[in-house]
TIBA-477250 format. One record per residue (C-alpha): residue number from 0; z negated, y, x negated. Coordinates in steps of 0.001 Angstrom, whole numbers, plus 524288, in hexadecimal, padded with zeros to 5 digits. Each point is the difference from the previous one (the first is absolute). Layout:
N
(NUM,(Z,Y,X));
...
END
This chain:
174
(0,(F5436,BF10E,3BA58));
(1,(7FAB3,80D64,7FC1B));
(2,(80A7A,806D3,80807));
(3,(7FC3B,7F7AD,80BD3));
(4,(7F1BA,8043F,7FEB1));
(5,(80412,80E43,7FEBA));
(6,(80907,7FEA6,80BB3));
(7,(7F55B,7F9A9,8086B));
(8,(7F64C,80A95,7FBF7));
(9,(80992,80A9B,80411));
(10,(8029F,7F958,80D08));
(11,(7F177,7FE0A,80297));
(12,(7FCFC,80E2D,7FCFC));
(13,(80ACF,804A0,80922));
(14,(7FA50,7F843,80B51));
(15,(7F2A8,80664,7FEEC));
(16,(7FD9A,80C28,8080F));
(17,(7F9B3,80B13,7F8C5));
(18,(7F25D,80211,80579));
(19,(7FB9B,80E20,800AA));
(20,(7F443,802FD,7F796));
(21,(7F3C2,7FF9B,80855));
(22,(7F6B4,80B6A,7FEE5));
(23,(7F23F,801B2,804FF));
(24,(8019D,80EB1,7FEF5));
(25,(7FB4F,8079A,80BDC));
(26,(809F0,80A35,80414));
(27,(7FABC,80DE9,800DA));
(28,(80244,80630,80D4F));
(29,(7FB04,80B0F,80864));
(30,(7F927,7FD4B,80CD3));
(31,(8058E,808C2,80AAA));
(32,(7F366,7FEB2,807ED));
(33,(7F792,80639,7F577));
(34,(7FE20,80DC6,7FB08));
(35,(8047B,80299,7F21B));
(36,(7F6B3,80718,7F6DE));
(37,(7FFAD,80414,7F1C2));
(38,(7FB4D,7F568,7F6C2));
(39,(80311,80563,7F268));
(40,(808BB,80AB1,7FAC2));
(41,(80D70,7FC06,8052F));
(42,(7FAB1,7F3FC,80744));
(43,(7FC50,7FD7B,80E2B));
(44,(7F8B6,7F51D,80718));
(45,(7FD91,7FBE9,80E1C));
(46,(7F396,7FAF7,80684));
(47,(7FC75,7FA63,80D49));
(48,(7F87A,8093A,80901));
(49,(7F2E5,7F99A,7FCFE));
(50,(7FEEB,80616,7F269));
(51,(7F879,80C1E,7FC2C));
(52,(7FD82,80799,7F3A9));
(53,(80539,80B6A,7F87D));
(54,(80C2E,7F93C,7FB02));
(55,(805DA,8073F,7F47F));
(56,(7F876,80C18,7FBD1));
(57,(7FF35,80778,7F373));
(58,(7FF66,80CE8,7F943));
(59,(801D7,7FC00,7F1E3));
(60,(806AE,7F32E,802A5));
(61,(7FF67,7F678,80B3F));
(62,(7F63F,7F60D,804D7));
(63,(8016C,7F778,80C09));
(64,(7F745,7F8E0,809A6));
(65,(8029A,7F9A0,80D22));
(66,(7F745,7F62F,806C0));
(67,(8013A,7F7CD,80C33));
(68,(7F5E3,80471,809FB));
(69,(7F959,7F29A,7FFEA));
(70,(7FF3A,80057,7F0F8));
(71,(8082E,7F391,7FE7A));
(72,(80A26,806ED,7F77C));
(73,(7FF0A,80B6F,7F685));
(74,(80B1F,8056A,7F7C7));
(75,(7FC9A,80964,7F524));
(76,(803F8,805D4,7F303));
(77,(7F9D1,809C7,7F6E6));
(78,(80579,8009C,7F23E));
(79,(7F84D,80BA1,7FB07));
(80,(7FC60,804E5,7F29D));
(81,(7F725,80B71,7FCEA));
(82,(80A1C,80A4A,803C3));
(83,(80A7D,7F9EC,80859));
(84,(8033A,7F49F,8090A));
(85,(80CA0,7F84E,7FE83));
(86,(80782,7F8FC,80ABD));
(87,(80044,7F38C,7F7E9));
(88,(7F6F6,7F861,7F72E));
(89,(802EF,7F70B,7F499));
(90,(80C49,7F7D3,7FEA0));
(91,(7FFDE,7F142,8006E));
(92,(7FF11,7FB05,7F204));
(93,(809FD,7F55B,802C3));
(94,(80B68,8019F,80957));
(95,(7FB49,7F981,80CA9));
(96,(7F5BF,7F66B,7FB04));
(97,(7FB5C,7F4E8,808CD));
(98,(7F23B,8059A,8010F));
(99,(7F7F6,80BC7,7FC03));
(100,(7F1B0,803A1,7FECD));
(101,(7FAAA,80AF7,8088A));
(102,(7F2B1,805CF,802FD));
(103,(7F931,7FEA9,80D19));
(104,(7F7EA,80ACA,80651));
(105,(7F434,7FBE2,7F7E7));
(106,(8082C,800E3,7F373));
(107,(8005B,7F132,7FE0A));
(108,(80C59,7F9F2,7FA76));
(109,(807DF,7F80A,809C4));
(110,(80C18,7F7D7,7FD76));
(111,(80B32,80330,80936));
(112,(80822,7F3A3,7FF36));
(113,(808B5,80162,80BF5));
(114,(80BB1,80912,7FFEF));
(115,(80ACE,804DC,808E8));
(116,(80BC9,807EE,7FC0A));
(117,(8055C,80AE4,80890));
(118,(80E83,8033F,7FF45));
(119,(809D2,809E3,804B5));
(120,(80DFE,7FAF8,80094));
(121,(7FC78,7F4A3,7F71F));
(122,(7F96D,80878,7F588));
(123,(7F17C,7FE28,7FD98));
(124,(7F912,80CC8,80332));
(125,(7F1FF,7FB3F,7FF4A));
(126,(7F6FB,7F480,7FDD0));
(127,(7F369,7FD0C,80742));
(128,(7F5B2,7F810,7F8DA));
(129,(7F49D,7FAFD,80817));
(130,(7F5D5,7F568,80137));
(131,(7FD5B,7F7B1,80BED));
(132,(7F148,80160,80147));
(133,(7FABF,803E5,80D58));
(134,(7FDE7,80DAA,7FA78));
(135,(80CC7,80159,7F898));
(136,(80493,809E7,7F615));
(137,(80E08,803FD,7FDE4));
(138,(806DE,80887,7F60A));
(139,(80D90,80521,802FB));
(140,(8089C,803B9,7F475));
(141,(80BB2,808CC,8026E));
(142,(80C29,7FFDF,7F796));
(143,(80261,80CCB,7F8F4));
(144,(80B87,7FFBE,7F69C));
(145,(7FE8B,7F2E3,7F900));
(146,(7F138,7FE6F,801D0));
(147,(7F70B,7FBEB,80B01));
(148,(7F4F5,809D5,8015E));
(149,(7F306,7FE45,806FC));
(150,(8020A,806C6,80CF2));
(151,(7F5F6,7FB37,809CC));
(152,(7F393,7F80D,80171));
(153,(7FDB5,7F8BB,80CB2));
(154,(7F31E,7FA46,8049B));
(155,(80217,7F734,80BB9));
(156,(7FB00,7F4CF,80818));
(157,(80989,7F50A,7FCE9));
(158,(8025B,7FDE4,80E90));
(159,(80719,80D20,7FF95));
(160,(8097D,7FC92,7F508));
(161,(80C07,80105,808C0));
(162,(7FC21,80DBC,8041E));
(163,(7FE5B,803E1,7F1AE));
(164,(80D8E,7FAB4,7FD10));
(165,(805B3,8073B,80BBD));
(166,(7FA28,80CDA,7FB37));
(167,(80470,7FE55,7F1E4));
(168,(80DF6,7FD24,803E6));
(169,(800C9,80D80,8065C));
(170,(7FDF6,8070B,7F307));
(171,(80C4E,807D7,7FD9D));
(172,(8047E,808F7,7F527));
(173,(8057F,80D05,80485));
END
C-alpha cells in the first residue's frame, strides 16, 4: 500500500508542469528617446524633456535636484555632513522591509508602505518605497555590495507615479 502511494505521488508530480516563478520586479532599461545625464559617481539617469534643474552638482561631494516644470515631480538627494557630501545615505536596517518611515518636506514622519523592486537581468538593483497620498513621497534605495543605500527622494503627485517609475528604471551604473 505504501509503495502504491509513493508511486502515485511520483506519477502525479511528473504530470505537473513547472511554473516559472513570477516576479513583480521592474526591469531597468534605458530610454533611447531621452538624454542621459550624470546622477551619482558612476551612475546615470534619464529624464523627459519637461524637467529642469541642476541635476548632479558638487565640489566636495555630489547633490542632485531635478523637477518637472509643472512641479508635479521632484527628484532630489543631498547626503551632506559638515565637510563633505556622499552619493548615498543610510542603509536599510532590514534587507528589503515591507515599509519604511521617511520625512516629508515639513520634516513630518510618513509611512511608505508601498514598494516596487527594480531589477537588471533578474537581480534586484533598487527598491522604491512610496505612499499613495495625492502628494506622495518616495525613497529609492540602490544596492551597493550587499546593502541597499538611500539614493533618492521623490516628491510627486500620485497621478504621475508611472512617470516616476519610468525615470527610476533608467538609472544605470557605469
